[in-house]
N, C-alpha and C positions, 0 to 999 in steps of 0.2 A: 268905770264904763270903757271907757275904751279900748279900756287891756281885754276882755272880754271881748269886748268885740273880735281887734285883732286874738288871740287867744281862736276863737270857737270859724275865727273866717283860717286862721291856717291848719284844725279842726280834718276843714271841711276836703282842702287844697288839697290834704292826703288821705281821701275820701274817695277821690275819684280818677281814680287809677282802678279800688274796684270793682265803681259801683257804673266806673264801662263794661266791666272784662265781666260779671253780672247783665248787664246788657246783652250783650253778645250772645253768650252762653247762652242769656229765656231763646235767645233767634233760634238758638241751634236744637232747639228741646221740646222746640214748642210749632214746631216748620214754620208756618207765618203765611197764609197765602198773601198778596195784594196784593190787587193791579194796577198799580203804575214801577215804575225802572228808574234807576237813578245808573249813569257810568259817572264810576270816580276814580281818581287815581291813589289814594290811599289805606287802609280800609279803613283808620279812623275816620274816618268821615261818613260815618253812616251813619243815616236819617230811618224816622218814626216813621214811621208808616211809608216807608215801598224796598224794594227789590232794587235787589241791586249789582252792579254789573259791576267789576273791581279792572281797571285796565294800569296792567303790569307795563311797559312804551310798547309791542305790539302782538302780543298776550293777555285773554280778556277769560277771568274765571268765578260762574256767577258763585254769588254769595254762602251762598250751599253746601259749594262744597270748599271753598276757601272758610269756614266752622266747620266742618268735617271732619280739616286737614289741619285745622288748630286743635277739635279736642277729641277727638280721636284713640287720643291714647291714658286718655281722663275715667 
């Protein structure tokens, strides 16, 4: 029983990156409108139900611009 649980945790841990990319792609494709904004320092800190402004040193980037740049070649 314990081995099965460890195996399942290992498999789910491998899927985290795929699930996060799916989350970002869904936000890009659906162009959601959120009322609340949040300034974040890293693109991996996205939250549900919030629009994001990404701070990189002294430069600010909107979430939509970041996602457009990330997925424009797909």
